[in-house]
mmCIF file as gemmi writes it, N, C-alpha and C atoms, coordinates in Angstrom:
data_model
loop_
_atom_site.group_PDB
_atom_site.id
_atom_site.type_symbol
_atom_site.label_atom_id
_atom_site.label_alt_id
_atom_site.label_comp_id
_atom_site.label_asym_id
_atom_site.label_entity_id
_atom_site.label_seq_id
_atom_site.pdbx_PDB_ins_code
_atom_site.Cartn_x
_atom_site.Cartn_y
_atom_site.Cartn_z
_atom_site.occupancy
_atom_site.B_iso_or_equiv
_atom_site.pdbx_formal_charge
_atom_site.auth_seq_id
_atom_site.auth_asym_id
_atom_site.pdbx_PDB_model_num
ATOM 1 N N . MET Axp A 1 ? 66.652 82.43 121.777 1 0 ? 1 A 1
ATOM 2 C CA . MET Axp A 1 ? 67.75 82.042 120.901 1 0 ? 1 A 1
ATOM 3 C C . MET Axp A 1 ? 67.19 81.2 119.754 1 0 ? 1 A 1
ATOM 4 N N . ASP Axp A 2 ? 67.749 81.396 118.586 1 0 ? 2 A 1
ATOM 5 C CA . ASP Axp A 2 ? 67.337 80.638 117.412 1 0 ? 2 A 1
ATOM 6 C C . ASP Axp A 2 ? 67.511 79.144 117.654 1 0 ? 2 A 1
ATOM 7 N N . PRO Axp A 3 ? 66.52 78.335 117.283 1 0 ? 3 A 1
ATOM 8 C CA . PRO Axp A 3 ? 66.619 76.885 117.533 1 0 ? 3 A 1
ATOM 9 C C . PRO Axp A 3 ? 67.824 76.233 116.854 1 0 ? 3 A 1
ATOM 10 N N . ASP Axp A 4 ? 68.177 76.706 115.653 1 0 ? 4 A 1
ATOM 11 C CA . ASP Axp A 4 ? 69.357 76.133 114.975 1 0 ? 4 A 1
ATOM 12 C C . ASP Axp A 4 ? 70.631 76.454 115.73 1 0 ? 4 A 1
ATOM 13 N N . VAL Axp A 5 ? 70.703 77.664 116.262 1 0 ? 5 A 1
ATOM 14 C CA . VAL Axp A 5 ? 71.888 78.051 117.028 1 0 ? 5 A 1
ATOM 15 C C . VAL Axp A 5 ? 71.961 77.217 118.31 1 0 ? 5 A 1
ATOM 16 N N . ARG Axp A 6 ? 70.823 77.053 118.96 1 0 ? 6 A 1
ATOM 17 C CA . ARG Axp A 6 ? 70.787 76.234 120.183 1 0 ? 6 A 1
ATOM 18 C C . ARG Axp A 6 ? 71.219 74.799 119.875 1 0 ? 6 A 1
ATOM 19 N N . ALA Axp A 7 ? 70.738 74.237 118.77 1 0 ? 7 A 1
ATOM 20 C CA . ALA Axp A 7 ? 71.121 72.868 118.397 1 0 ? 7 A 1
ATOM 21 C C . ALA Axp A 7 ? 72.619 72.792 118.129 1 0 ? 7 A 1
ATOM 22 N N . PHE Axp A 8 ? 73.174 73.823 117.49 1 0 ? 8 A 1
ATOM 23 C CA . PHE Axp A 8 ? 74.605 73.851 117.231 1 0 ? 8 A 1
ATOM 24 C C . PHE Axp A 8 ? 75.375 73.836 118.548 1 0 ? 8 A 1
ATOM 25 N N . PHE Axp A 9 ? 74.982 74.702 119.492 1 0 ? 9 A 1
ATOM 26 C CA . PHE Axp A 9 ? 75.677 74.743 120.774 1 0 ? 9 A 1
ATOM 27 C C . PHE Axp A 9 ? 75.54 73.426 121.53 1 0 ? 9 A 1
ATOM 28 N N . ASP Axp A 10 ? 74.375 72.8 121.442 1 0 ? 10 A 1
ATOM 29 C CA . ASP Axp A 10 ? 74.194 71.487 122.076 1 0 ? 10 A 1
ATOM 30 C C . ASP Axp A 10 ? 75.145 70.468 121.464 1 0 ? 10 A 1
ATOM 31 N N . THR Axp A 11 ? 75.311 70.521 120.141 1 0 ? 11 A 1
ATOM 32 C CA . THR Axp A 11 ? 76.232 69.599 119.466 1 0 ? 11 A 1
ATOM 33 C C . THR Axp A 11 ? 77.66 69.852 119.92 1 0 ? 11 A 1
ATOM 34 N N . VAL Axp A 12 ? 78.038 71.106 120.051 1 0 ? 12 A 1
ATOM 35 C CA . VAL Axp A 12 ? 79.391 71.438 120.519 1 0 ? 12 A 1
ATOM 36 C C . VAL Axp A 12 ? 79.588 70.935 121.944 1 0 ? 12 A 1
ATOM 37 N N . ASP Axp A 13 ? 78.571 71.122 122.793 1 0 ? 13 A 1
ATOM 38 C CA . ASP Axp A 13 ? 78.656 70.601 124.166 1 0 ? 13 A 1
ATOM 39 C C . ASP Axp A 13 ? 78.868 69.09 124.158 1 0 ? 13 A 1
ATOM 40 N N . ASP Axp A 14 ? 78.097 68.386 123.333 1 0 ? 14 A 1
ATOM 41 C CA . ASP Axp A 14 ? 78.249 66.926 123.222 1 0 ? 14 A 1
ATOM 42 C C . ASP Axp A 14 ? 79.627 66.578 122.689 1 0 ? 14 A 1
ATOM 43 N N . LEU Axp A 15 ? 80.107 67.364 121.739 1 0 ? 15 A 1
ATOM 44 C CA . LEU Axp A 15 ? 81.424 67.128 121.15 1 0 ? 15 A 1
ATOM 45 C C . LEU Axp A 15 ? 82.505 67.125 122.233 1 0 ? 15 A 1
ATOM 46 N N . PHE Axp A 16 ? 82.479 68.144 123.09 1 0 ? 16 A 1
ATOM 47 C CA . PHE Axp A 16 ? 83.504 68.23 124.121 1 0 ? 16 A 1
ATOM 48 C C . PHE Axp A 16 ? 83.278 67.225 125.245 1 0 ? 16 A 1
ATOM 49 N N . ALA Axp A 17 ? 82.072 66.733 125.37 1 0 ? 17 A 1
ATOM 50 C CA . ALA Axp A 17 ? 81.799 65.723 126.393 1 0 ? 17 A 1
ATOM 51 C C . ALA Axp A 17 ? 82.111 64.318 125.864 1 0 ? 17 A 1
ATOM 52 N N . GLY Axp A 18 ? 82.488 64.214 124.593 1 0 ? 18 A 1
ATOM 53 C CA . GLY Axp A 18 ? 82.836 62.917 124.027 1 0 ? 18 A 1
ATOM 54 C C . GLY Axp A 18 ? 81.661 62.032 123.711 1 0 ? 18 A 1
ATOM 55 N N . ARG Axp A 19 ? 80.475 62.634 123.561 1 0 ? 19 A 1
ATOM 56 C CA . ARG Axp A 19 ? 79.275 61.832 123.294 1 0 ? 19 A 1
ATOM 57 C C . ARG Axp A 19 ? 78.886 61.845 121.819 1 0 ? 19 A 1
ATOM 58 N N . VAL Axp A 20 ? 79.794 62.235 120.959 1 0 ? 20 A 1
ATOM 59 C CA . VAL Axp A 20 ? 79.479 62.361 119.54 1 0 ? 20 A 1
ATOM 60 C C . VAL Axp A 20 ? 80.392 61.435 118.75 1 0 ? 20 A 1
ATOM 61 N N . ALA Axp A 21 ? 79.841 60.818 117.732 1 0 ? 21 A 1
ATOM 62 C CA . ALA Axp A 21 ? 80.613 59.925 116.869 1 0 ? 21 A 1
ATOM 63 C C . ALA Axp A 21 ? 81.731 60.697 116.172 1 0 ? 21 A 1
ATOM 64 N N . PRO Axp A 22 ? 82.84 60.014 115.852 1 0 ? 22 A 1
ATOM 65 C CA . PRO Axp A 22 ? 83.965 60.701 115.203 1 0 ? 22 A 1
ATOM 66 C C . PRO Axp A 22 ? 83.587 61.476 113.937 1 0 ? 22 A 1
ATOM 67 N N . ALA Axp A 23 ? 82.709 60.904 113.091 1 0 ? 23 A 1
ATOM 68 C CA . ALA Axp A 23 ? 82.317 61.602 111.859 1 0 ? 23 A 1
ATOM 69 C C . ALA Axp A 23 ? 81.595 62.909 112.197 1 0 ? 23 A 1
ATOM 70 N N . THR Axp A 24 ? 80.781 62.886 113.226 1 0 ? 24 A 1
ATOM 71 C CA . THR Axp A 24 ? 80.071 64.089 113.637 1 0 ? 24 A 1
ATOM 72 C C . THR Axp A 24 ? 81.058 65.1 114.214 1 0 ? 24 A 1
ATOM 73 N N . ARG Axp A 25 ? 82.038 64.616 114.963 1 0 ? 25 A 1
ATOM 74 C CA . ARG Axp A 25 ? 83.061 65.519 115.5 1 0 ? 25 A 1
ATOM 75 C C . ARG Axp A 25 ? 83.801 66.208 114.372 1 0 ? 25 A 1
ATOM 76 N N . ASP Axp A 26 ? 84.16 65.429 113.341 1 0 ? 26 A 1
ATOM 77 C CA . ASP Axp A 26 ? 84.861 66.016 112.195 1 0 ? 26 A 1
ATOM 78 C C . ASP Axp A 26 ? 83.978 67.058 111.504 1 0 ? 26 A 1
ATOM 79 N N . ALA Axp A 27 ? 82.711 66.75 111.31 1 0 ? 27 A 1
ATOM 80 C CA . ALA Axp A 27 ? 81.794 67.688 110.672 1 0 ? 27 A 1
ATOM 81 C C . ALA Axp A 27 ? 81.651 68.951 111.515 1 0 ? 27 A 1
ATOM 82 N N . ALA Axp A 28 ? 81.545 68.791 112.825 1 0 ? 28 A 1
ATOM 83 C CA . ALA Axp A 28 ? 81.431 69.952 113.718 1 0 ? 28 A 1
ATOM 84 C C . ALA Axp A 28 ? 82.709 70.785 113.681 1 0 ? 28 A 1
ATOM 85 N N . ARG Axp A 29 ? 83.843 70.13 113.644 1 0 ? 29 A 1
ATOM 86 C CA . ARG Axp A 29 ? 85.114 70.838 113.578 1 0 ? 29 A 1
ATOM 87 C C . ARG Axp A 29 ? 85.202 71.671 112.291 1 0 ? 29 A 1
ATOM 88 N N . HIS Axp A 30 ? 84.805 71.056 111.175 1 0 ? 30 A 1
ATOM 89 C CA . HIS Axp A 30 ? 84.815 71.782 109.9 1 0 ? 30 A 1
ATOM 90 C C . HIS Axp A 30 ? 83.827 72.95 109.93 1 0 ? 30 A 1
ATOM 91 N N . ALA Axp A 31 ? 82.681 72.745 110.547 1 0 ? 31 A 1
ATOM 92 C CA . ALA Axp A 31 ? 81.697 73.824 110.648 1 0 ? 31 A 1
ATOM 93 C C . ALA Axp A 31 ? 82.241 74.976 111.47 1 0 ? 31 A 1
ATOM 94 N N . LEU Axp A 32 ? 82.946 74.679 112.552 1 0 ? 32 A 1
ATOM 95 C CA . LEU Axp A 32 ? 83.546 75.739 113.371 1 0 ? 32 A 1
ATOM 96 C C . LEU Axp A 32 ? 84.606 76.507 112.59 1 0 ? 32 A 1
ATOM 97 N N . VAL Axp A 33 ? 85.405 75.802 111.799 1 0 ? 33 A 1
ATOM 98 C CA . VAL Axp A 33 ? 86.416 76.466 110.967 1 0 ? 33 A 1
ATOM 99 C C . VAL Axp A 33 ? 85.73 77.366 109.949 1 0 ? 33 A 1
ATOM 100 N N . ASP Axp A 34 ? 84.682 76.846 109.302 1 0 ? 34 A 1
ATOM 101 C CA . ASP Axp A 34 ? 83.957 77.646 108.316 1 0 ? 34 A 1
ATOM 102 C C . ASP Axp A 34 ? 83.335 78.889 108.945 1 0 ? 34 A 1
ATOM 103 N N . MET Axp A 35 ? 82.763 78.725 110.148 1 0 ? 35 A 1
ATOM 104 C CA . MET Axp A 35 ? 82.167 79.873 110.845 1 0 ? 35 A 1
ATOM 105 C C . MET Axp A 35 ? 83.236 80.899 111.195 1 0 ? 35 A 1
ATOM 106 N N . ASN Axp A 36 ? 84.386 80.446 111.622 1 0 ? 36 A 1
ATOM 107 C CA . ASN Axp A 36 ? 85.463 81.366 111.976 1 0 ? 36 A 1
ATOM 108 C C . ASN Axp A 36 ? 85.941 82.133 110.747 1 0 ? 36 A 1
ATOM 109 N N . LEU Axp A 37 ? 86.08 81.445 109.614 1 0 ? 37 A 1
ATOM 110 C CA . LEU Axp A 37 ? 86.493 82.129 108.381 1 0 ? 37 A 1
ATOM 111 C C . LEU Axp A 37 ? 85.447 83.159 107.954 1 0 ? 37 A 1
ATOM 112 N N . ALA Axp A 38 ? 84.171 82.803 108.054 1 0 ? 38 A 1
ATOM 113 C CA . ALA Axp A 38 ? 83.106 83.733 107.693 1 0 ? 38 A 1
ATOM 114 C C . ALA Axp A 38 ? 83.132 84.955 108.624 1 0 ? 38 A 1
ATOM 115 N N . ARG Axp A 39 ? 83.386 84.725 109.895 1 0 ? 39 A 1
ATOM 116 C CA . ARG Axp A 39 ? 83.464 85.833 110.858 1 0 ? 39 A 1
ATOM 117 C C . ARG Axp A 39 ? 84.627 86.763 110.505 1 0 ? 39 A 1
ATOM 118 N N . MET Axp A 40 ? 85.775 86.179 110.163 1 0 ? 40 A 1
ATOM 119 C CA . MET Axp A 40 ? 86.93 87.006 109.811 1 0 ? 40 A 1
ATOM 120 C C . MET Axp A 40 ? 86.675 87.799 108.541 1 0 ? 40 A 1
ATOM 121 N N . ARG Axp A 41 ? 86.026 87.175 107.541 1 0 ? 41 A 1
ATOM 122 C CA . ARG Axp A 41 ? 85.692 87.892 106.308 1 0 ? 41 A 1
ATOM 123 C C . ARG Axp A 41 ? 84.704 89.023 106.589 1 0 ? 41 A 1
ATOM 124 N N . ALA Axp A 42 ? 83.728 88.755 107.437 1 0 ? 42 A 1
ATOM 125 C CA . ALA Axp A 42 ? 82.733 89.789 107.772 1 0 ? 42 A 1
ATOM 126 C C . ALA Axp A 42 ? 83.402 90.957 108.491 1 0 ? 42 A 1
ATOM 127 N N . ARG Axp A 43 ? 84.308 90.667 109.399 1 0 ? 43 A 1
ATOM 128 C CA . ARG Axp A 43 ? 85.008 91.745 110.104 1 0 ? 43 A 1
ATOM 129 C C . ARG Axp A 43 ? 85.857 92.568 109.135 1 0 ? 43 A 1
ATOM 130 N N . ALA Axp A 44 ? 86.521 91.903 108.189 1 0 ? 44 A 1
ATOM 131 C CA . ALA Axp A 44 ? 87.332 92.615 107.212 1 0 ? 44 A 1
ATOM 132 C C . ALA Axp A 44 ? 86.455 93.489 106.328 1 0 ? 44 A 1
ATOM 133 N N . ARG Axp A 45 ? 85.317 92.969 105.902 1 0 ? 45 A 1
ATOM 134 C CA . ARG Axp A 45 ? 84.402 93.749 105.061 1 0 ? 45 A 1
ATOM 135 C C . ARG Axp A 45 ? 83.848 94.932 105.859 1 0 ? 45 A 1
ATOM 136 N N . LEU Axp A 46 ? 83.511 94.72 107.095 1 0 ? 46 A 1
ATOM 137 C CA . LEU Axp A 46 ? 83.019 95.806 107.937 1 0 ? 46 A 1
ATOM 138 C C . LEU Axp A 46 ? 84.071 96.898 108.069 1 0 ? 46 A 1
ATOM 139 N N . ALA Axp A 47 ? 85.315 96.516 108.251 1 0 ? 47 A 1
ATOM 140 C CA . ALA Axp A 47 ? 86.398 97.5 108.338 1 0 ? 47 A 1
ATOM 141 C C . ALA Axp A 47 ? 86.513 98.289 107.028 1 0 ? 47 A 1
ATOM 142 N N . GLU Axp A 48 ? 86.357 97.603 105.878 1 0 ? 48 A 1
ATOM 143 C CA . GLU Axp A 48 ? 86.381 98.299 104.589 1 0 ? 48 A 1
ATOM 144 C C . GLU Axp A 48 ? 85.246 99.31 104.485 1 0 ? 48 A 1
ATOM 145 N N . LEU Axp A 49 ? 84.048 98.888 104.859 1 0 ? 49 A 1
ATOM 146 C CA . LEU Axp A 49 ? 82.893 99.784 104.78 1 0 ? 49 A 1
ATOM 147 C C . LEU Axp A 49 ? 83.038 100.971 105.719 1 0 ? 49 A 1
ATOM 148 N N . GLU Axp A 50 ? 83.544 100.715 106.919 1 0 ? 50 A 1
ATOM 149 C CA . GLU Axp A 50 ? 83.752 101.821 107.857 1 0 ? 50 A 1
ATOM 150 C C . GLU Axp A 50 ? 84.798 102.798 107.323 1 0 ? 50 A 1
ATOM 151 N N . ALA Axp A 51 ? 85.843 102.279 106.677 1 0 ? 51 A 1
ATOM 152 C CA . ALA Axp A 51 ? 86.863 103.154 106.093 1 0 ? 51 A 1
ATOM 153 C C . ALA Axp A 51 ? 86.261 103.974 104.961 1 0 ? 51 A 1
ATOM 154 N N . GLU Axp A 52 ? 85.396 103.38 104.15 1 0 ? 52 A 1
ATOM 155 C CA . GLU Axp A 52 ? 84.728 104.113 103.082 1 0 ? 52 A 1
ATOM 156 C C . GLU Axp A 52 ? 83.857 105.225 103.65 1 0 ? 52 A 1
ATOM 157 N N . LEU Axp A 53 ? 83.119 104.909 104.709 1 0 ? 53 A 1
ATOM 158 C CA . LEU Axp A 53 ? 82.263 105.924 105.332 1 0 ? 53 A 1
ATOM 159 C C . LEU Axp A 53 ? 83.104 107.052 105.921 1 0 ? 53 A 1
ATOM 160 N N . ASP Axp A 54 ? 84.19 106.707 106.568 1 0 ? 54 A 1
ATOM 161 C CA . ASP Axp A 54 ? 85.063 107.736 107.131 1 0 ? 54 A 1
ATOM 162 C C . ASP Axp A 54 ? 85.652 108.605 106.034 1 0 ? 54 A 1
ATOM 163 N N . GLY Axp A 55 ? 86.01 108.004 104.919 1 0 ? 55 A 1
ATOM 164 C CA . GLY Axp A 55 ? 86.565 108.747 103.794 1 0 ? 55 A 1
ATOM 165 C C . GLY Axp A 55 ? 85.547 109.656 103.142 1 0 ? 55 A 1
ATOM 166 N N . SER Axp A 56 ? 84.301 109.204 103.045 1 0 ? 56 A 1
ATOM 167 C CA . SER Axp A 56 ? 83.263 110.023 102.384 1 0 ? 56 A 1
ATOM 168 C C . SER Axp A 56 ? 82.809 111.162 103.279 1 0 ? 56 A 1
ATOM 169 N N . SER Axp A 57 ? 82.956 111.037 104.584 1 0 ? 57 A 1
ATOM 170 C CA . SER Axp A 57 ? 82.536 112.123 105.484 1 0 ? 57 A 1
ATOM 171 C C . SER Axp A 57 ? 83.595 113.211 105.591 1 0 ? 57 A 1
ATOM 172 N N . ASP Axp A 58 ? 84.827 112.909 105.144 1 0 ? 58 A 1
ATOM 173 C CA . ASP Axp A 58 ? 85.896 113.906 105.201 1 0 ? 58 A 1
ATOM 174 C C . ASP Axp A 58 ? 85.77 114.934 104.082 1 0 ? 58 A 1
ATOM 175 N N . GLY Axp A 59 ? 85.152 114.557 102.972 1 0 ? 59 A 1
ATOM 176 C CA . GLY Axp A 59 ? 85.122 115.379 101.786 1 0 ? 59 A 1
ATOM 177 C C . GLY Axp A 59 ? 84.036 116.342 101.786 1 0 ? 59 A 1
């Protein structure tokens, strides 16, 4: 696993265990929201690309 990803998961574990300062909790919360938005955008773009591929194979 990528070290940055592992560090992120460790931070989240600490967050839920209450071992993280409030400012860090807020930063982690914002990072999770940003990651979720990026995931939703990526899924939407993937759906668009798949639709384009499906449309081009019909013709």
